[in-house]
N, C-alpha and C positions, 0 to 999 in steps of 0.2 A: 107492177111494169117490170118487163124482162130486163136484166142489166145490158142486153146488147143492143136493145133499143135504147137505153138510157144514155149508153156511150157510142150511140150512132154506129155501132158495129154491123158487118155485113153477115157474119157468121159467129158462131160460140168459139173463142180461143181454147187453147188447151185441150182440144178433143181430141180423142184416140184415132180419129179416121184420117189424120193428117196424112198426105199423100207422102211417100217415100223420098221423092226428089225436093220436098219442100220442108224436111224436117232440118233442124239447126244441128250441125255437127260440131261438137265440141272437141277439143282434143284427145279426149278419151275415145270418143266416137271414131275420129279418123284415123287413131292408132288401132282401135279394133277392125276396120275395115281394112287397112293395111295388112295387119295379121291374117285375116280370112281370105284376102286376095293371095297371099303367100300359100296358104294352105289349098287354095283352088289350084293354084299352078304345081305344087309339089304332090298334091293329093295325099290322103291319109286321114290320120284322126287329130282333132285339135279339141281344146277345153277352152270355155267362155264362162267366167264366174262374175257374179256381182251381187250387190246388196238388192233385196226387193225394190222396183221401181229405179233403177240404175241406168235402164235404157237397154238393157240387152237384147230384148226381143225386138225394140224398134232398130236397133243397129243391124240385126239379123236381117229384118225385112228391109232395110236399105240393100244390103248384100245381096239378097235373092233378085231384088229388081233389077240389079246390076248384071246378071247372069245371062248369058244369051240361050234362050229356050231351045235352040236347035243342037246346043253344046253340051248342054247341063238339063239334068231331071231332078227336080227337087220335091223333097218328100219330107213335111214338118210334123212333128208328134210331141204335144205336150203331155208328158207321164202324169200330170195331175188329172187329168181327163181320161186317159185310157190305161187300160192293164196291160201288163206285158205282153199277154196274148194278142191283145187287140193290137199292139205295135208290131208283132210279127205278121198278122193277117193284115194290117193296113200297110205295111211295106210291101208285101206281096203283091197287094191291089195295086199299089202305086207303080209297081214294075210291070204290071200289066198281066199279071197272073191270075189264076183260081187258085186261091190257098189251099194247099194240102192239109189233110186233117191230122196227122201225126207231125211233132215237131221236128223230129229228125228229117222227115220229107220236106216239110217247109224251110229250113235250114239250108236243103240241097237246092230246093228251087230257088231260095233268094239268091244264094250264091252263083247260081248258074245264069240268071237272070242280069245280074250285076255285071258279070263276066261278059255275057253277051252284048249288053248295052256298050259297055267300053269297047269291047275288041271287033264287034261286029258293025254295030250302028254308030261308033265313035261319040256316044254320049256318056258323059260322065254323071252317074248317081250322086245326089247331093242329100245326104239324109240328116236332117237337123231335130236332136232329142233335147227338149226342153224340160225343166222341172226335175232334172236327173238326180238332184240330192235325195228324191223320194224313192229311187231305186234300190234295191235289195243286192248283196253280195252277188247272189245267184245271177241277178240280170247282167252284172259286169262281167262275170265269168262267160256267160253266153255272148256278150257283145265280142269278147276278146276271140271266141271260136268262130262266130258269125263273120268277123270282118277279117279273117285270116285267109290269104289267098297265095297260092302256089308256095306252100310253107313260109308264107310272110315275106316272100321276094318281091311281091308287086302290090301296089294299091290301085286298083282299077275303081275308085270312089273316093268321096270326099264324106267325111262323118264329123259333126259338130256336137261335141257334148256342151250342154249349156245348164246351168243353175246357179243356186245361190252358193256363197262360199262354203258351206258345209259339203259340196260336192268336191272340192279340193281335198279337204280332210279325208274323205271317203276314200277318194283315188290314192291316197298316200299310204294308206294300209297295207300291211304286208301282203294279204290275199287278193288284193286289187293291182299287185305289182305288174302281172302280165299285162295288161291293158295300160296301166299308167306308164309303163316303160316305152309304149308304144306312141305315145304323144309326140307329134312333132311342133305343136303349137299350143300355148297357154296364154291366156289373158286375163287380167282383172279389172273391171271396170272402175275408173275412178270418177268423183263426183265433179261437177262443174265448178269452175273457180268463181269468185266474185264477178269478174268482168264477165266471164262466159253466161253467168244467170243474168246478167243484163242485156246481154245480146240475145240470149234464148228468149227472154219475156219480150223483146223487141221484134223477134222474128214472129212469134205467136200471134202478137196483136196487130202487126202489119197485114198478116195473112188473112186476119179477122176483119180488116177494113179500118182499122184505127187511123184517124186523121192527126193526132197530136198526141204527146206522150202522156198516157194516163197515169202510169205508175211514177210517183216522185222518186227522186235519187234516195231519200230516206226509207221509202217504202222498198226500194230494190234492195237496199243494204239489208233491211229486216228478214224479206224474204230469202235472201242468200244465207243470212245467218241461221234462222230457224229451221229452213230446209237441209242445211248443211250441204247444199249443192246437188240434191238427188230429185232427178227430173220429174219423178210423180209426185213427190212432196211440194216441188215448187208449182206444178199444175194445180193441186188441192188447194193450196194458200193462195195463188193468185184468183184462181175462179171463186173462192169464197170471200176474198177481199173486194172483188168486183160486186158480188151480190150483197155485202155489207156497204157498200160505197153507194150502190144504187138506192138501197133502202134508206140510207142518210144524205141522200142527193148531194154527194161529194162530186165536184168536177172531177178532181185529182185523187188518186188513192195516196194517203198518206201512211206513214209509219203506225198510227194508232188504228187504222183500218186493218192493217196486217196484224197487229197485235191481237185484236178483237178476233180476226179470223183464226188466227193459231189458237186462242181459248177455245173457240167453237169446235175445232178440229181435234183437240187434246194434245196439243203439240208443244 
């Protein structure tokens, strides 16, 4: 039997396809959105870092959904799945261009399109680069050049550099200072508190159609402790606990079910 049927759930909780407006916003997510909104109004370059599974991408998704599509044009690139050349060509495509062959021509094309969108159409391009801890020093230099407008006197764009904490370390290196010094916003994701973990679990279970508190207080405490408050680990632990609970015919998920799930997940 599927645990959803056993616990009378209408949907699988803790799934990735949760709607942006239904996400639980921890204090860290709220702070992230406030910083991103500042960046939106100021325009320019910002950096968001966090541990794997800290909720960076879901926070960015919530931000993107909030943007007025008639005023902002969003392009999202995860560097883990595209090469640097793919990024330049993809950015050109997203700006409505037929990408030039030579890199220098591609740079000029992109700059002109960003400027035209901003000055002519009153549309601000919002470019999000994810998994940027994988980028080379050369790529950081390219970004500095590509997003330098009118001798750096204006910013007709929003550029969000996103990645794991190693990104912040890379940016602090001497040869990356030209780009690092242009950051007008920096934010590092924080884990959920124990109280937020409880609220997070309740939010996901309610969205899935739960009619009663399936996770006991001791189970919630155990999930908060083992996951250290990181959303992806909370998701994995909670889901595996529900599977274990279904197998053992437990009406409530207790601390032991969480412990078994943690062992199974190698946590």
